[in-house]
N, C-alpha and C positions, 0 to 999 in steps of 0.2 A: 532027238534033231529036231523036228520039226518044232515042239513048240520052243527050245533053246535060240533057238533062230527070228522066233515071232518079234523082238522086240527089239531087233535088229533092224528087219523087213519093215517097221512101222514107222521105224526114227526116217531109216532112209527114202520110206514115199512120200512122211511129213518134212524132206526138206524137197521131195522133187515139185512137190506140191505147195508153192511156201505164194503168200496171200498176197494180195493188191497189194498197193499200196495206201493209205488214206489222207486225205490233204481239211481239215478241221480250220476256218476262217471267220473273219471278220470285211464287211462293205456295208460303203454306203455312193447314195445315189441320189436321184429325182426320175419325177416322172409326171407326163403331160396327158391330159383328157382333149379328145378332142368334143367343141363339143355336139351334141344329139339333134339332130333336125329334123325328127320324127315329132308327132303331137306335143307331144311332151319337151321342155327344157329341159335339160338339165345340162351346166360346165362346171367341174373343175377346175382350178390355179392347178400350174405344178408347184409337185410340192416334195418333199425328201423320202427317202424309204432307208432302209435300214436293212445289214441279215445275217447272218449266218448261215456262209454255203457248206455242206460238203462237201468232199467230190474221192470218188470211188476211179483208178488207174486201173481198169479192164485192159489195156494195150495199152502201148504204148502213143497208140493216137484215136482213143474211145477212152472219152470219160462219164463216168454214170454222174447226176446231178444230183442232193437233195436237199433241205436245208428250208430252213423259214425267212421267212419279209416280211415286212413291214412296214404298214406306207403311210400318206398323209399326207390328204387333203384339202384345199376351202374353195367355197364358189358356192352356188345355187342349186336346190335339187327342185322336184317338185313336188309340194305337200296337197291332196286336196281331203277334201272331208264333205262329209253331207249334211245337208239338212233338208225343211220342205218350203217348200215355194209357191204359191197358192192351192196349195191342198198335195201337191203332188211331192214325189224325193227326189230331190238331185243331188249331183256332186260339185263345189264348189271348191276352183283352183287359188291358190294361193297368190298372190299382189308379185309375185317375182323379188319382197325386199326383206327376206331375211337372212342370214345368212347360214350358210352348212359345213359342216365338218366332219367329212371325210378318215374316219381310220381304219383297217384291217390289218389282220392280219395269217398266210398264209403261207400252208404249207408246198413244197411243190420237190418234181422228180423230173427228171429230163436226162437228154444222151448229148455232146457235143463231139463233132470231130474234129481231128485238127489235122493242120495240111501239112502232111509228109514233107518236112523240109528240117534242117543239117538245122546245132546252135539253140540256143539258151530262149530265144523266143520263134511261137508257132501259131498263125491265125490259123481262128474255128472257127464252124456255125455247130450254133444250138439250139434245140426246142423243147420247150417245160410246158408239161400240162399240174394249173396248181387250183386249191381249192382250202374253204378256211373261215375264215369268219369275218363279216361289214359290217361295220354300224357306220349313221351318221347320227349327227350331235346338231341344234341347230337353238342362235340365238334367232327367238321370234320378232316378226314385227310387224306395222301394215295386217290385214284384215288375217293373216296368221294367228296373233292373236289369242284370237277364239279358241288352241288347240290349249291354251293353258289353263288345267284345270286347277283351280284353288286348295279344292281337297288332296291332291298326287303334288303338288308347285307350290314352298315356300316364298312367295311373289315379292317378298321382303329381302329375300336372302340374294345379295351376289353371289355367292356358290352354289347358287340353283343351276339342278342342270331342267337345261328346257329340256320339253318332249325327242325322243331319236325313237331310233331303230337298232336294232341288233336282227344280224339272218347269216344263214355261209353264204359265201359265192364260189361260183366253179370257172376255172378260166387257162391262159396259156399265155406261150409266149416264145415269138421265138428271137434269135442277135447275132450279128458276127459279134467278136473279138480278139483278144491278142492275149497269148500267158506268156509269160518271162519267167526263167528261171533264174533265181537269185539264191549263189549261195554255188560254191566248189563242192562241198562234200553231199555224196549224195546217197542215198537209199538204195538198198542193191535192185530194186523195184529198176533205177534207173531215175526217181523223181528227187529236185535239188532239194533241201530240207524246206524252202520261203519259194514259192511265187505268186507271180503279181498278175489278177489279169483288169482289162481295161475293157466296156463291151457297150454298144450301143443295139435297140433294138425297140423291137414292140411290143404288145403286152393288151390284152382284154382281156373282160372280164364281167360276169351279166349280174346285176345287182337288182334281182327282184322284188316285187311291192312287197311292201314290207308293212304291217300295225307299227303308227307311232305310237309308243306307251306313254306312257303319266300323260294321254288327250283322255277331254270325255269322253267317255267308250262310246255311250248314245251318236255322237261323231264319225262313230267311226272309220278315224283317218288313218290314213295310211300315207306312207311316199311309195311313187309309183316308181316302175321298173324303167331301169333302164342299162346301158350297157357301156362301162370306162373300156376305151382304147385309146390307146394313144404314144406318143415316143418314148423308153425307157432309155438310159445312160447310170454306169456304176464303173466304181472299181474296187477291188476285194485283195486281201496278202490273206494268203490260203497255210498253213505249216501243214509239213509235212514230215509221217510218219510210218509205221510199218514192213511188214519184210519188204 
């Protein structure tokens, strides 16, 4: 009797413990960077972002947020390198005439909590932690052209990638947004087949000092550390599925 009833018990248990609704989408936005006002001055202009958000509805009001975010910006960073002056080893700063292009690919995880309101539109507050890869590419000019090593750079080719940096980065963000459900047919968990998220917030990341690659090794060139922090804004469309 026990063995005969076991399959039915498992079926009833599976039905009672339904999985959460899962949403996967695509988003686009813009990010800015406040100028660092410390000893090292780095400033990146506002740039675009692309994201692949993944959402898991833990409760009607609480959402697990994961996904991948790509970012781009251009501006000025601080490059330094070593040289000898009167027999002493000193570090030289670039004169700020080169251009820098920042790229980042970050995985994120966090939560957002929606206000308990009725209807298809609900405001929410979000918190994310982010980590991943960050690269800074350069179009060298002025005194920083000393970093163009002829042995590693094809100086006669317009497709040559000037010395660059690549490193890890950690950061996070907070935001306020509005999520609107679209469509009348809902999943068994109560989510509409589509939702639209519009969000503004603040994000920050620490880009530690990194070796400048393709520069003459004897110069010990590096891109100095800086904090990327600024405002973000974006819109995402999320499609929902699952039980």
